[in-house]
N, C-alpha and C positions, 0 to 999 in steps of 0.2 A: 642636465645630467652630467655633461662633461665637466662643467664648472664645479659641481658637487664632488666629482670623483677625484679632482686634483687638489682638494682642500687638504692642508696639513694640520689643521687644528680647529678647535671649536669656534674661535673668533672668526676665522675666515669663512667657515661654513655658515655661521649664523648671519654673517654679512651678505652672503650669496642669497640666503633665504629672505633676508629683508628686502632686497632688491627685486626679487622675483615672486613675490607672494601670489600675485594674480595668475601666474603661469604654472604654478605647482600642481602636478597631477598626484594621484594616489601613490604612484611609484616613487616620485620625487620625495614625498613626505616620508614614505617608508625607508628610503635610502638615507635621507638626512638624519632621521632619529637613529637608525642603525649605526651610522658613522659616528654620531655623538657618543654613543655608548662604547664603541670601539676605541675611540680616543682615550676614554677613561680607563678601559680595561687594560690597555697597553702600558699604563703607568703604574708605578708602585702606589700602594694605597694612600701613603702619606702625601703624594703629590697630585692626587685626583682633585678635580675642581667641579664636582657634581653640584654643589650648592650654587656656584656661579651660573652654571648652565640652566639649572632649574628655575632660577629667578630672572633669567635673561628675557626681555620682551619679545625677541623673535622666537624663543623656544615656546612662549605662550601662543604665538601665532601658529606655530607648528602643531600644537595640541588642538587648537580650534579647527585647523584644516583637517587633522586626522579624524577628529570627531565627526566632522561633516562628510568624510568620505568612507566611513566604516562599511556601508553597504557595497561599496565598489571593490573592497579588498578581497583578494582571494584568501583561501584558508591559511596558508603558510605566512603570508603577510600580515594577516590579522593577529595571529598568535605571536609572530616576531615583534609586532608593534607593542602588545601588551607586555611581553617580556622586557623589552628595551625601556619602556617608560617606567616600569616598576624599578628597574635598576638605576634609573636616573632620579629615584626618590620622589616620584609623583605620588601624592597621597592615595591611599586605597579608596577613599570616599570621593575622589575627584570624578567628575562626570565622564571624562574620557575613559578612565579605568572601568567604571560601571558599565558604560555602553559596550566597551570591548568584551567584557566578561559575558554580558547578556547575549551579544551576538554569536560569541563562541559557543554558548550553551545551546543555541538553536541549531548550530551546525555540528554539534559534537559527534553524532553518529557517522558522519561522513569524514571526519578528520582522518588523515594518515596516522600511523602509529607514532612516527617522530613528532608530528604536530600535537598529538594527544599527550605525549610525555612532557613536551615543553609547556603546554597549557596547564598540566597538572603541577609543574613547578610554580607557575604563576599563582594558582590557588593556594599552594603551600606558603608562598610569600605573604599572601593575604590572611593567613591563619584560618583557612577554610578546609582544614584537613578532615573534618567530620561532617561537612555540608552535604546536602542532598546531591549537589553537583559532583562532588568527589565520590559519592556512593555510586552515581551513574558511571563515572569513569572506572570504578572498581569492577562493576559488572561487565563493562566492555572488555577490560583486561581478562577477566575470567573466561569470556567467550572466545577471545582471540589469542589466548596465551600460547597455543601451539604454533601460531604463525609468527610470533615474535622471535626473529633470528639476529637481532642487533643487541649486543650486550649492554651498550650505552642506553638505548631506549628502555630495555627491560630493567636495568638497575634503577634508572630514574623513576619509572613507574612503581617499582617495588617500594621505594622510599615514600612515595606519594600516597599509596594506598595501605600503608603498613598499619594504620590505626583502624582500618575498616575491614581488612582481609580476615576471612574465617580461617580456622585452623586448617581446613582442607585446601583452601586457596593458598595459604601460606606455604604448606608443604609442596604444592605444585610449583609455586614460584621458586622455592628453594631447588627443587629438582631441575627446573628449566635453567636457573642461573648456573648450577653445577655443570650443566651440559655445555652452555655457551662460553663459560670461563675457559674451557679447554682451547677455544680458538682465539682468545684474547691476546693481543700483542703484549709479550711479557715486559716491554718497556713502558707500558701504560698501567697505572695503578688506580685511576679514578674509578673505573667500573668496579673492581673488587672492594674499593673503599665503600662505595655506595651499597654494595651487597652486605658488607659487615654493618653498616648503619641500619639497613633493614632488619638484620638479625637483632641488633640492639633495640630498635624501636618495638620489635615484636617480642622482645624478651625471650628469644629462642636461640639457645646455644647449640647450633648444628655443627659438631666438631669437624666432620670431613670437609664441609664447605668452608669453615674457618681456616682450616690448615691449608686448603687450596689457595685462599686469598692471602694468607700469611706468607706462602712461598713466593708469590708475586711481589708482595711488599719487600721481602728480603732481597729479591733481585734488584730492587730500585731504592733501597734506603740510603745508599751511598750518595745519592744526589737529591734526596728529599730536602725541603726546608723544614724549619722548626715548627711551622704551623701545621703541616701535613703530618709530621710525626706526632705532634700533640693531638691532632684529631684521631689518628689511628689508635694511640695509647689510651685515649679517653674512651673510645668505643670498646677496646679490649677490657678496660676496667669495668665498664657497664655490663659486660658479658661474663665477668670473673674468668676471663681467658688470659692466663699468664703464659706467654711464650718467651722462654729464656733467650733463644737465638735472636729474636727481633729486638728484645729490649737491650741486649748487649750491643747489637749493631746500631741501634738507635742512639744509645749513649755515646758510642764512638763518633757518630756523625755529628751529634749535638756538640761534643767537645770541639770538633773541628770548626763549628760555627761561632764559638765564643768570641774570638777576636774581631769578627766582622759584624757582630750584633751589638751595635753601639747607639742606635736610636731607640726611642721608647717603644715603637711598634715591634721591631724585630727582637728587641731584648726581652720584652714581656713574654712573647711566644716561647723564646728560648728558656727563660727562667721557669715558666710553668712546666715545661717538658723536661728539663734537665735537673731542676732543683731537687725533686724527690729521689733521683737516681744518683746524685753527685756524691763524691767523697767529701770529706771535711774541708780540705784545701780549696777545691773547686767551689763548694758551697759558700765558703767565706768570701771568695772572690766575687761570686754572683751577688751576694748580699751587699758587698761594697760598692758594686756598680749600681745596684738598685738604689742605694742611698744617694749616689751622685746624680742619678736620673729622676729622682722622686719628684722634683718640682715640675718636670715635664710630663708626668703621667696624667692621662685623662681619667674620667670617672671609671670607665670600663677596664682600663689598664690597672688602676689601683685595686679594683675589685679582684682581678685575676691574681695580682701579687699577694694580696692579703689571704686569699684562699690557699695559695701555695705555701705561704709562711705558716698557716695553720697545719697544713699537711706535714711539713718538715719540722714542726714543733720548734720554730725559730726562737732564739732567746736574745736576738739582737735588738735591744730596747730602743736604740736610736732609730733603726729602720721601722720598727713596729709603730713608734710614735709619729714618725714622718708620714707613713701611709695612713694612719688613722686620722691625721689632721686633713689629708686629701679627701678621704671618705667622708669626713664631717662636712666639708665644703660642698659636697655633691650629694648629700643625702636626698635632696629634693628631686633628683633626676632618676633615682633607683625605682625599680619596680618591686612588687611584693617579694618575689623570690630572691631578689638581690639584697633587699634590706635584711631578709632572714639570714642570708649567707654572711653579710657584714656582721651582724649581731653575734652569730655563732662563732665566727672566727675571732673576734675581739675578746669574747669570754674565754675561749679555749686557750688564747695567747696571754691570758691574765692581765689584760690591759686595764689600767686604773684610770678611769675618768667618769665620776658620778654625773657630770654634766652631759657628756655624750650618751651615756646609758639612759639617762632620763629623756633625752631627745629621741633616742631610738625607741624607747618604750611608747612615747606618744605617737610616733609614726606607726608602730606596730598595731597599736589599739585603734588607730584611724583606719588602717587597712582592714583590720578585723570587722570594723563597723560596716565597711562598704562591700566586702567581698561576699559572693554567694557560692563559691566553689568549695566543696568539702575538703579537697586537698590543700587549699590555701588556709582554710580555718584550722586544719590539723597542724600544718607547718607553723603557722603564726602563734597558736596556742602553745606549741612546744618551745618555741623561742621565748615567748613571754614568760614561760615558767622558769626559764634559765636566768632572767634578768633579776637583779636585786629589788624586789618589791614584795611587801608582805602578803597581798591578796589581790586577785583580779577584780576588775570592775563588774558590775552587774550586767553591763552591756556585752562584755566578753563572755560571760556565763550563758547569757541568752543566745548569743550567736552560735556558741558551741552546741547548746541544746538543739537548736534549729537544724543543724546539719547531721546530728548523730544518726538518724534513721537512713541517711544516704551513704554513710561511711562504710568502707570494706574493713575487714578484720585487722589489717595493719594500721589503718587510720584509728580505729577504736583503741587499739593497744597504745598507740602514741598519745592519744588523748587521756587515756587512764594514767600513764606516767606523768603527764603534765598536771593532772588533778592531784596525784599523790605528792608531787612537789608543792603545789599550792596549799594542801592540807598541812604538810609539814611545816611550811613557812608562816602559816596563819597563827597569830598569837593565841586565839581562842582554842586552838588544837590542844593545848595543854590540859584543858578541862573536858572537852568532848569534841567529837568531829562535827563541825557545823552542818546543819540540815541541808544547806544548798549543795554541799559536796556529796552527802549521802544520796540525795535524790538523783544527782547526775550520774553517780556510780551505779545506782540501781537501773537507770536508764541505759547506761553502757552495757551492763549485763544482759538486759532484755534484748538490745539491738544485736549483741554478739551471738546470743543463743538463737534468735531469729534468723540471722544470716546463716548460721550453720544448718538449721533445720530446712532452709529453703535452698541450700546449695545442691546443685545437680551435676556439675562437671568437675571431675577430679583435677584436671589440669588447671582450671581457673582457681580452685580452692588452694592448690599448692602454691600458685603464684601469690595469693594473699598471705599465705603462711611463711613465705620465704625468709622474711627478715624479722619475724615476731620473736621477741624475748621479753622476759619480765615477770614479775610476781603476779600482776593481774591476770594475765593469760594462763599462767600455770595454775592459779587457784580457782579461776572462774570458768575457764573455757577448755582446758586441756582434756579433761575426761569427755566432754561433749564432742570435742574434735575427734578424739579416737573413735567414738561411736559413729560419727559422720563418715570418717575414713573407711571404717568396716562396712558401712552401708554401700560405699562406692568400690568395694573390693573387686568387683567384676571388671572395673575400668582400669585396674593396674596392669600395665604392659611394659615391654622393654623401653619404651620412650619416656616413661615417667618414673620408672623405678629409681633412677639415681636421685631425682628430686625428693621423692618420698623417703628414701633411705636417709638422706641428709636431715630431713625434718625429724625422723625418729631418733636419729643419733643426737641431734641438738637438744631435743626435749628430755632425753634420758628416760623416757617412758617405755616400759617393756609391754609390747602388745603382741604376744605369740602369733595369733591369727594373721596379722599384717606381715610379720617376718616370715612366716611360713609361705605366704603368698609371693613375697619377694623372692624367697628361695626357689619356689617353683618356676618363677619367670626366668631367673637366672640360669637354671639348669636347662630350661627349654630353649631360650632365646639368646644365649650368651653370644652367639655369633653376630647378633644384631646390635649389641651394646658396644659403643665405642670403647676402645681399650683404655682410654684416659678416664672413663667413667667407672672403671672396675673399682677404684679406690672408694668412691662414694657408695657403691652398691654393697660392698663387703663391710664397710665401717660399722654399721649398727650391730652386726653379728660379733665383732671383735670388741667393741666398746661395751655393749650390753651383756656380753658373755652368754649369748643365746645359741644353742645348738639346734637347728631345725632338722627335721627328718632328712636324711642324706646329706648331712653337713659336710662330711669328708668329700663326697662327690662334688658338691657345690663349690668348694674351695679348689678342688683339683681341676674342674673344668675352667674356672676363672683363671687359675695360675697358667694353664696351657693356653688360654686365649691371649694373655698378655706377653707370653715368652717371645713371639716373633717381633713384638714392638718395644722390647726393653730399651733399645737404642733411641727410640723416638720420644720417650717420656721426657718431660721437663725434669731436671735433676731433683728439684724440691719435691715434686709430686711422687717421684719414685721412691724417695726416702720415706715420705708418709705412707705410701702403699706397703712398703716392706715392713714398717713398724706396725701397721695395722695387722698384717699377717703374723708377725712375731707375737703380738698380743693373743692371737687366736691359736698360737703354738704351730704356725706354719712357717718353714724356713726353706723356700725354694733355692737350691744351690746356685743356679745361674743368676738369680736376682741378687743374692748375697755377694757372690764374687764380683758382679758388675758394680755394685755400690762401693765395695771397698777396694776397687782398683784405683790406681794412681790417676788415670785419665779422668775417671768419673769424678773423684774428689776435687781435682783441679777445676773441672767444669762447674761443680757445685760451689766452690769457693768464689768463682767469677760471678755466679748468679746471686750469691748471697749479698754481694756488694750492691746490687741494684734492687733488692727486695725492700719493702717497707720494714722499719725496725721491728715491729711486732711479729711479722712473719718470719723475719730473719732469726729472731730469738727462738721462735717456736721450732724452726727447722734444725737449728743447732742442738736444741734439747732432744728432739726426736732422733737425731743421728747418734747422739751419745747414748740414748736409751737402746737403740738398735744395736750399737756396737757392744754394749753390756750384755744384751740378750743373746747375741751370736756367740760371744766369748763364753757364756755360761752354758748355753744349751747346744751349741755346735762346735765344740772344740776341734773336731776333725777338719773343719774348714780352714783352721789356723789363721784366723783373722786377729791381728794384734789389738790390745787395748791401748788407745792412743788419746784417751780423754782425761788423763790424770790432771793435768794443769787446768783444763776447762772446769772439771768438777771442784777443784780447789778454789777457783774463782767464784763458782756458783754457790758455794756453801754459805749459808746464812746462820747467824746466831740469834734465834728468836726466843722470846720468852714462852714459857709453857703456859698452856690454858688451865683454867681452874680444874677442869675434868682431869687433865694429864697429872696435875699435882695431887689430885685425889687418888688417882690410880697408883701413883708412885708411893704415897703413904700407905695405902692398903697392901701393896707389894711388899713393903718393908715389914709390916706386921705378919704377913703370911710367911715370908721367908726367913724371919727371925732377926731382922736388922735392916736398916736403910742402906748399909754398905753391901748388902747382897743383891742389889738391883742398881743397874747403871741406867741413866737417862740419855737419850739421844746418841746412841752409839753409832759411830760411822763404820759400817761393815765393809768388806771388800767391794770394789766397784761402786763405792760411794752410795750405797743404800744406807739411809738413816733409820735405824731401828728405834722405835719409841722407848722400849725398855728392854734390857738384856739382863739375864741371870744365868748362872752356871750351876748345874746340879751334878753331884758326883754319882758313882755307880749305884749308890743306895738311894738316889733321888734326894739327897740332902744338899741345901744351898751351900755354895762356896763363896765366902766373902771376897770382895775385890780388894787388892792391895795396890796402893798408889793409883796411878792413872794409866792403866795398861789398856790397849785396844788392838783390834786386828787391823792389819794394813796390807796394801799391795806393794811389793817391791818394785824396783826399776825394771825388772825382767818379767813382771806380770804375775808373780807368785805371791801367795798369801803368807804373812808371817804375824806372829804375835809378839808385840813389843812391850817392854815395861821399863819404867824409869829406874828400876832397882839396879844398883851397880852389879856387875858381874853376871846379869841375866843373859842366858844364852839365847841367840837369835836363830830360829829354824824357819826355812822357807819351804812351803808346800804348795802344790797346784790348788786352785780353788775347789772346794768341795771334797778334798781328799781327807784321809786320816789326819787329825790335828794332834801331833805329838806333844804340843805345848800344853794340852789339857791333861789332867791326871787320867790314867787308864779308866775307861768306861764313863767318863764324865760327859755331859751333854750341855751344849749351849742352847738356851732358850730365848727366842724373840717374842716379846709381847707387844702387839700392835693395837692400838685403839683405832677403830674404823668409824669416822664420822659419816654424815649423810651423803657425802660426795662419793663414797665408795660403793653405794648402792643405787639401784634404779629408783626413780621417784616414787612409783606407785607400788613398790613391793620390797621385800627384803632380799631380793636377788642381787648377789654381789657382781659388780662390774668387772670387766676384763682385766684392767690394769691391777686391781687388788689381787685377783687370782694369779696373774703373772708374777706379781711381787712375792707372794707366798711361795710360788714354784721356784723362783730364784733363790730365796733365802733358804729353802730346803736343800737346794743344790749346794749352797755354801756351808751346809752342815748344821743349820739351825733346826730346832723343833719349834715351829711357829704357832703361836697362840694368838688368835685374832678375837678382839673384843668389840662386837658390833654396838654402836651407840644406843640402839633401841633395846638391847639386853641390859646394858649398864644403867640406863636411865628408866628402866621399866619399874612398875609398882612392886614387882616381886623383890627387887633389890633396893629397898628403901631403908635398910638398917646397916650399921657397920658389919654386924655378924653375917648378914646376907651377902654383902659384897665380898667379904673375906672367903666365905665358903664357895662363892662362885669362882674366885680366882684360883682356889685350891683345885677344884674340879677341872678348870680349864688347864692348868699348868701340869698337874700331875697325872691326869688321865691321858691315855694313849701314848705315854712315853715309851720309847723303844727299850 
């Protein structure tokens, strides 16, 4: 034992083992294997020699000795032995590993909690997350949860049992973790990281616990490496938890690591974490370094790089080509999910290589033939539909058919989209839909309806519905889904209201009973709903323009609920919340003043730099629309209009649709000349009015001269401008008396409303269309809205009918 303890490396230790094989006891064997792993653990990953140790003859001798002495090992030595040999890459099917697992199973009930947690890690390493043995561990955790007082032990067990824990046990684990994290050393972040991983595995966004973990991460981010930052950000992304403070701090730390990340291992981790948040200059530098290191990337590093290149929408063709060539050389080592990732990334990056895509297609088809997992069939069929090939093989169709009854709603929706692409790309589709696709779509419909009819738990159903979009679901299952949700109405509670509200908003389907139930829950249990979820819960009422009984009270209690937490919101979420309230015609002064303060806007600018491009553009647009709404509806708050330049950059000159051209012609005939109606008029605050006309005091159209239009001056006032020389310019506040018009004249805005302005299942107008009408009226317009279902109805099938319709719309209800 003394000789072993003074060894400084694996060579020396294995030499001692070779000279003393006959003398080694169970303690010697345990110590030797433990030291072998410790030597590896203390080195950087790139300098480890695990393969050298695993293939060494004396290590084989140690394994034989260990297997012969299993019965003599105490519980902790047994578990440590299994843990260490797995980290030294001993195969899972090796007899030593099998015997250690079997012996541990026999002793399971007497294990201490630390040994139990370590054994659970070993089962996870062997992909036994859902094994009967893990089920037994889950039951032990359930029984002994109140006695677990070590956060490391608890967080490790939480990850291990996450796939088997019931919702009741999940909630109990969350409650216990919340309690134990209060006593965690703030300088240690591995325990909270494991807690967040449990939440991600469980698909459970528990905001208070997430925020507690995030505070610990913030205290430690300044000395984290790129790998740990990347892991945390990946977990946050899986939970859709965007924390501005952590992302900003992480970006700063990653920028500090750029100069020292020069080897393939550290650079890859840095590139994956920093690339999506980096500015243009930093991103160019990262891409340049990636190109220089490309030849040294292994298969997994190249895969991580191509994933990130897709995420940042890279256009560096040299880098894409280089990484693609490395991927091509390593296709034989990739697993199913990895091949799918490679294929998707190369397609999204518009990489051109028929040979590589043919090779990928053959690999995908081979995987499809072999797999029996529904999620893999779903994923591979989706990827296959993206590849350039006219039709799928019969073996692919039969494999898809075989798994359909086992698929959840999200998988069925994905397969439906794949079939739609195959139908579109099939040459015979020009004549009729091939029968094999028709049969498969019919089976899809049956499986979808069956899944909805047999659904019993609302939480599980909402999980399946979370990411569903597309025509197939809307046309085939949406109505049935609403019926199912109404059947589960008694399960709607404060814990699932945000998820249900998001689904109703996303579908655009107006279901008053469900919205009324959500409103009741909000008014009853608003104190239990996390303040950050207020946006999601109120959104369907704003977007769908639905007023439940007690609507004012519902909004008032929600606003009071968020007021103490205004400073805790992520900036982008606060903007989205304020905009949703504005659509519903609520403008809390505290909220408005906070958003349009200099400090808040500076913080928002900093956050926008690290948000994905699509979300960045959305937040900027919502801020502009909120600024416009506040200027128009709350002038007493005195918020300035500061989006002039942004709106000018945003303006697009698009061609008008056939329907718009038709409406314009009809307006010309109704008003007595095409010069009496202007198209696409830019109103104050950059509202674009579909058609505009001016009627005098006797309701007679006034022809337009030259190219005059209403604008906002530099000081935020409205003026009527004309190109005519000598025309006097007059500035007026928005919505006030317009002296540039003849006395008694009225400006009329004619808006054609397409299907996007209405709820999918009714003719109920959405909130944004209502707000737009409200704002144009404040600006002094008489607003005429032409719904698409009226204009395209059977009643308006002649020229005379259209003209009569426009006359009634324009000249009725004029002031």
